[in-house]
N, C-alpha and C positions, 0 to 999 in steps of 0.2 A: 600157532593156535589150531592149525589144520588137524592135528592128531591129539590135541589136548595134553601134550607132554610138557611138563614144566622144564624151563631152561634156566640154569644157574650159570652166571659168569663169575670168574675169579680173576682179579688183577690187583696190581699194587696201587698205592696212592698216586703213582705217576700217571695213571689212566683215569680220566674223568668219565665214569660210567654211572648214570643215574637210573637206578632200577631197584625195586624192592627185592628182586631176585639176584642181586649182585653182592658178592663178598669181596671186601677190600682187605688186602693183606699188606704187611710191611714191604718196603721196597728192596729188601735184602735178596741176595742170590738164592734162588730156588724156593722162596717163600710161597709163591703161587702154586708151584708144583707140589710142595708138601701139603698145602691145604687141599688141593684136588685129590691127592692120594688118600688123605684122611677122610674125605667125605664121599669117596667113590664106593658104590655098591655094585654087586653083581647085576648085570644087565644095563648099567648106565652107559651112555654114549659120550665119550670124551673126544673133543676136537683139539688136536695139538699137532705141532710140527716137531715136537721134541721126542726123539726116538726112545730115550730113556724113560720118560714119563709114559709113553705108549706101552713099553714093555711091562712096567709096573702095573698099570691099570688092567692090561690083558691078564696078568697073573691073578688079579682079583676077579676074574670072569666078567669084566666090563668089556666094552667094545671101544675101539679107538679109530679115529678117522683123521686124516691130514686135511688141512685147509685146501689142498689141491684135489681133494676127492678120492684119495687112495685109502682104502681100508687096510689098517695094519693087521697082520696075521701073526699069531704066536709062533708059528713054524719058521717064520723069516726073521724074527727079532734077534736071534743069536748072530746071524750073518750081518744084519744091519748095525748092531752094536759093535761088532768087531770092525766093520768098515769105518764107523765113527771114530773108534780108538786109533786106527791106523792113520786116518786123516789128521786127527788131533796131534798125534806124535810127529807127523810130517810138518805140521804148522809150528809146533814147538821148536823144531830143528831149523826153522827159517824158511820152510817151503810155503808155497801159496796154493790154495785150493779154490775152486769155483764156489761162489755163494749160490744161494737159491735163485732159480730162474725168476724173471719178472712175471708177475701174475697176469694171466691172460683170460679173456672171456670164456674160453673153453674150460678153464679151471673152475669158474663159477658154475657152469653148467654141469660139469662132472661132479662137483661137490654136492650140489642139490640133488642130482640123480642118485648118487651113492648114498647120501644121507636118507633119502626117502626109501631106498631099497632096504637099508638096515632097519629103519623104523618099521616098515611093513613086515619084514622077516621076524622081528622081535614080537610084534603084535600077533602074528600068526602062530608063533611058537608058544605064546602064552594061552592062545585059544585051544591048543591041542593037548 
């Protein structure tokens, strides 16, 4: 409420979120991602750890931020998606890759700091 920006959450029926600003979707694969893609507009801020979803919303001129507080950049998405594909192929062939790191307090601090920078940057760009 600090900046008066509406927040919408999207999740499947498997998540119990009670809010008038929550959209519930079926629990099928990619249902939440498809809904997010369909409702995303230019200038929206999407929080996701899914690199594919981040790439798509960036192509719609939205902004994307990871839960760890890293802002996704369109210029890096090709590299990130190629890396994702290489790791997926490795896993399909029986290899093992590291999962995400355990969330730390620093992630929360970085997330809030980066989110606020993005919001302020967007507010300032609309004022000019």
